[in-house]
Each structure stands twice: as C-alpha cells, then as structure tokens.
C-alpha positions, 0 to 999 in steps of 0.5 A: 279405456273402451266404452261397452256397449250396452247389451240391450241395445245391440241391433243387427245390420244387414250383412252383419254376422247376427243377420246371417245367424238369423237367416241360417236359423230362419231357413230350417223352418221353411218347408224343403221344396227339394225334400218334398219332391224327393218324398213325393218321388218315393211314394209315387215313383217315375215309371222309368224306376219301377222295379221288375221281376221274373215271372215264371211260369212254373210246370205248365200251371197257368190260367187266365184267372191265374194271370189276372191276378198275379198281374194285379197284385204285381201293380198294387205293389209298384212292379213296373215290368214282369219277364215271363219265363217258362220253367218246369220243375220236377217236383210240381205236377205238370199242368195241362197248358203246354209251352208254345202250344195254341192255349199257351199263345192265347194265355200269352195274349191274355197276359199282355192285354191284362197288363196293359190294363193295369199298367205293367209291361211285359218281357219274355225270355227263352229259358231260365238261364241257369240250365238252358242257355248253354254250359260245358254240356252242350256244344256252341251251335245249340247255346242261346241264339239271337233272334228277332221279328219285324212283323206282327203276325195276327194284328195288334195286342 
C-alpha cells in the first residue's frame, strides 16, 4: 500500500504542472502591452492608415467658406486624404465658379492651403470615371490620357 500525501502540505516546485498553472493564470492579470498598442492605434491611427474620400465639387457650387468647413469636418472625423472631382448634376442649379476658370484655380489653391492647415492631404482627378473616362460611345483617341507636370508654375503652395 502506498501512503497518501497529506493534501494540506502540497507545494509546487519550479517546473511542476502546478507552477505552470499559476504562471498562466497570473499572466491574465497583467496588462496586455500589445493590446494597449492596438487600442491606442485604433484611437490614434497612423497617418498611413487614415481613410480617404472623394470630395465632389458639384455643379460649380464652391466657396472658400464651404471648402474650409468641409476640410475641418474631414479632419475632425479622421479623413486623411480627399480627392477633388468636379461633377455637374442637371438637377442642381449651377453655381458661378466655372471649372478651370481663374476663380476656380484660386479656390483649388485655397483648398490645398486649408488642407495643409488641418492635416488632410489633397488629390484631384479629372472626371467621374463612370461618365467621362471612356466607354462604348467614344473613340480611343478621346479616352483618358496620362498627363504630368515637372515644374510648379507660380511659386509654392
């Protein structure tokens, strides 16, 4: 017959299953350092992960005040970049700032300066892709072309 160990005198020795159990249970009580970084990254995402959006300037209805308010709102909700596109909707009354006019370029410059002030990057695209970049109604020579510029004309933004 094997004598039984008294239950009240059991001790865990290093490396025993009992000490491993204590370490595993106690590790759940420690702060999760990796989890803290994940939570912090969620609340304060790096610039490279902030979302972007299309920012449609509709039917020539744009103003400095509207641009500033839009960009401030974008920054407030965490938008990292906005792509400006000009669209014309037939059911929206036309505004007074015609695309590519000098007042329009002045507002584009204002948008870039304001975006820099509030921390939102700006991009532009030439047209809404669903209607003007090409399709069965056009000819290949009229479809979207690549363009580039190597010099900034008129100074720095």
